[in-house]
C-alpha positions as CSV (number, residue, x, y, z in Angstrom):
1,M,-37.1,-31.0,0.1
2,T,-33.5,-30.9,-1.0
3,A,-30.9,-30.6,1.7
4,Y,-28.2,-28.1,1.0
5,P,-24.6,-28.6,2.1
6,P,-23.4,-26.5,5.1
7,P,-21.7,-23.2,4.3
8,P,-17.9,-23.2,4.4
9,P,-16.2,-22.2,7.6
10,P,-15.3,-18.5,7.9
11,A,-11.7,-17.4,7.3
12,A,-9.5,-17.3,10.4
13,A,-9.7,-13.9,12.0
14,G,-6.5,-11.9,12.3
15,N,-4.7,-13.9,9.6
16,D,-5.1,-11.6,6.6
17,K,-1.6,-10.3,5.9
18,T,-2.6,-9.1,2.5
19,T,-4.9,-6.4,4.0
20,L,-2.4,-5.7,6.8
21,W,0.5,-5.0,4.5
22,G,-1.7,-3.1,2.1
23,V,-3.1,-0.7,4.7
24,L,0.4,-0.2,6.1
25,G,1.6,0.6,2.6
26,I,-1.0,3.2,2.2
27,V,-0.3,4.8,5.6
28,F,3.4,4.8,5.1
29,A,3.1,6.2,1.6
30,F,2.1,9.5,3.3
31,C,4.9,9.7,5.9
32,C,7.8,7.5,4.6
33,L,7.7,6.7,0.9
34,P,10.3,3.9,0.9
35,L,8.4,2.0,3.6
36,G,5.1,2.5,1.7
37,V,6.7,0.8,-1.3
38,V,8.1,-2.0,0.8
39,F,4.7,-2.8,2.4
40,A,3.0,-2.6,-1.0
41,V,5.5,-5.2,-2.3
42,L,4.8,-7.4,0.8
43,S,1.0,-7.0,0.2
44,L,1.4,-7.9,-3.5
45,N,3.4,-11.0,-2.7
46,E,1.0,-12.2,0.0
47,A,-2.0,-11.7,-2.3
48,K,-0.3,-13.8,-5.0
49,K,0.4,-16.6,-2.4
50,S,-3.1,-16.6,-1.0
51,G,-5.0,-16.0,-4.2
52,K,-6.6,-12.7,-3.0
53,Q,-7.1,-9.5,-4.9
54,P,-4.1,-7.2,-4.6
55,T,-6.2,-4.0,-4.7
56,L,-4.6,-2.4,-1.6
57,A,-1.1,-3.1,-2.9
58,Y,-2.0,-1.3,-6.1
59,V,-3.4,1.6,-4.2
60,A,-0.2,1.8,-2.1
61,F,2.0,1.7,-5.2
62,G,-0.1,4.4,-6.9
63,L,-0.1,6.7,-3.8
64,S,3.6,6.2,-3.3
65,A,4.3,7.1,-7.0
66,L,1.9,10.1,-6.9
67,L,3.4,11.5,-3.7
68,L,7.0,10.9,-5.0
69,V,6.3,12.8,-8.2
70,L,4.6,15.6,-6.2
71,N,7.6,15.8,-3.8
72,I,9.9,16.1,-6.8
73,I,7.9,18.8,-8.4
74,L,7.7,20.8,-5.1
75,A,11.4,20.4,-4.5
76,V,12.4,21.5,-8.0
77,S,10.0,24.5,-7.9
78,G,11.4,25.5,-4.4
79,N,8.0,25.2,-2.7
80,L,8.9,22.2,-0.5
81,P,9.1,23.4,3.1
82,G,12.5,22.8,4.6
83,F,14.2,22.1,1.3
84,S,16.1,24.7,-0.7
85,S,17.2,23.9,-4.2
86,T,19.7,26.8,-4.1
87,A,23.1,26.7,-2.3
88,P,23.5,29.2,0.6
């Protein structure tokens, strides 16, 4: 029988900043667009440093961009609650 080498040790728990920043970017994209973009950038930078996939960073960027465009469209059309495009 051939002996197989032992499996590599698991990654340290609670040390995945790429996922943390990505999830925060997605959450803040809904309530505070600038913070969503900041956390997406942090997630992207951390993914590049650690060699992980930056999927959550891309999702946060996409959501932030989509919601920004939606807010602009709603503000220009006058359908954004609490925002009036006409002077009183």
